[in-house]
C-alpha positions in Angstrom: -0.1 -15.8 64.6 -3.1 -16.8 62.7 -4.8 -14.6 60.2 -8.3 -13.8 61.3 -10.9 -12.8 58.8 -12.4 -9.4 59.3 -15.9 -9.7 60.9 -17.3 -7.3 58.2 -16.1 -9.5 55.3 -18.6 -11.9 53.7 -18.0 -15.6 54.3 -16.9 -16.8 50.8 -14.4 -14.2 49.5 -14.4 -13.6 45.7 -11.6 -15.5 43.8 -10.0 -12.3 42.5 -9.1 -11.0 45.9 -5.6 -12.0 46.6 -4.3 -12.9 50.0 -1.8 -10.5 51.6 1.7 -11.1 50.1 0.4 -13.2 47.1 0.5 -12.1 43.5 -2.6 -10.4 42.2 -3.3 -12.6 39.2 -6.1 -10.4 37.9 -3.9 -7.3 37.8 -1.2 -9.2 35.9 -3.7 -10.6 33.4 -5.3 -7.1 32.8 -1.8 -5.6 32.3 -0.9 -8.2 29.7 -4.4 -7.8 28.0 -4.1 -4.0 28.0 -0.6 -4.1 26.5 -1.8 -6.4 23.7 -4.9 -4.3 23.1 -2.9 -1.1 22.8 -0.5 -2.7 20.4 -3.3 -4.2 18.3 -5.2 -0.9 18.2 -2.0 0.9 17.1 -1.4 -1.5 14.3 -5.0 -1.3 13.1 -4.8 2.5 13.2 -1.6 2.7 11.2 -2.9 0.1 8.7 -6.1 2.2 8.2 -4.1 5.4 8.1 -1.8 4.1 5.2 -4.8 2.8 3.2 -4.8 5.7 0.7 -1.0 5.3 0.1 -1.4 1.6 -0.5 -4.3 2.3 -3.0 -2.3 4.9 -4.8 0.8 2.8 -5.0 -0.1 1.4 -8.4 -0.9 4.8 -9.9 1.3 7.5 -11.3 4.3 8.7 -9.3 3.0 12.3 -8.8 -0.4 11.1 -7.6 1.3 8.7 -5.1 3.5 11.4 -3.8 0.6 13.8 -3.2 -1.4 11.1 -1.4 1.6 10.3 0.7 2.0 14.0 1.7 -1.6 14.3 2.5 -1.4 11.2 4.7 1.6 12.7 6.6 -0.2 16.0 7.0 -3.3 14.3 8.4 -1.1 12.2 10.7 0.8 15.2 12.3 -2.1 17.7 12.4 -5.0 15.2 13.3 -7.2 16.9 10.6 -9.1 14.1 9.0 -10.0 16.1 6.0 -6.5 15.6 4.6 -6.9 11.8 4.9 -10.3 11.9 3.2 -8.9 14.0 0.3 -5.9 11.6 0.0 -8.3 8.6 -0.1 -10.5 10.2 -2.7 -7.4 11.2 -4.8 -6.1 7.6 -4.5 -9.4 6.2 -5.7 -9.6 8.5 -8.8 -7.5 7.5 -11.8 -6.0 10.6 -13.3 -5.5 10.4 -17.0 -2.0 11.0 -18.4 -2.5 14.1 -20.4 1.3 14.8 -20.7 1.9 11.5 -22.4 -0.8 12.1 -25.0 0.4 15.7 -25.7 4.0 14.5 -26.0 3.0 11.8 -28.5 1.1 14.5 -30.6 4.1 16.8 -30.5 6.5 14.0 -31.6 4.1 13.0 -34.4 3.9 16.6 -35.7 7.6 16.9 -35.5 7.9 13.6 -37.4 5.5 14.8 -40.1 7.4 18.1 -40.4 10.7 16.3 -40.6 12.2 17.9 -37.6 14.5 15.9 -35.4 13.7 16.9 -31.9 16.5 16.9 -29.3 13.9 16.2 -26.6 12.8 13.1 -28.4 16.3 11.6 -28.6 17.3 12.5 -25.0 14.0 11.4 -23.5 13.6 8.2 -21.5 10.7 5.9 -22.6 7.5 6.2 -20.5 6.3 3.4 -18.3 3.5 2.5 -20.8 6.1 2.2 -23.6 8.3 0.0 -21.4 5.3 -2.2 -20.5 4.4 -2.5 -24.3 7.9 -3.5 -25.1 8.1 -6.0 -22.3 4.7 -7.6 -23.4 5.9 -7.8 -27.0 9.1 -9.5 -25.8 7.2 -12.0 -23.7 4.9 -12.8 -26.5 7.8 -13.2 -28.9 9.6 -15.6 -26.5 6.4 -17.6 -25.9 5.8 -17.9 -29.6 9.3 -19.0 -30.6 8.8 -22.8 -29.8 5.5 -22.8 -31.8 7.2 -21.1 -34.7 10.0 -23.7 -34.7 7.4 -26.5 -34.6 5.6 -24.9 -37.5 8.8 -24.4 -39.5 9.7 -28.0 -39.0 6.3 -29.2 -40.2 6.6 -26.9 -43.3 10.1 -28.4 -44.0 8.7 -32.0 -43.7 5.9 -31.3 -46.1 
């Protein structure tokens, strides 16, 4: 039995019309494209959504935690104001008032001759750790130069 073309159909059929029983190539291509587009849009959305957290990652711990909570609230409630507040909070560098006040209190105790139990039990701050690490790195990097200078002084 021969397949007859319908008399209403135009003479050259478009290439996207599949013959009966054949695979619809356009539908398969659009399904693949739609899947990739949805995946790419989701990745872009989540990268944009975590922007405040990535910006606040280098700041103080409490600031990072507040920004992370604001991001979660905005994700679950779909209220964009929380994301905007989190972004603004991530961009603002909050000064460490506690550290300055702690140093003032320790200095006053030292002047008064009082040995504070809080000062002995307290862990060093991140700033103090970074300062110690920088001093250690500088000392290590200067050691070869110091040896060379000492050898030159001994020779002279």
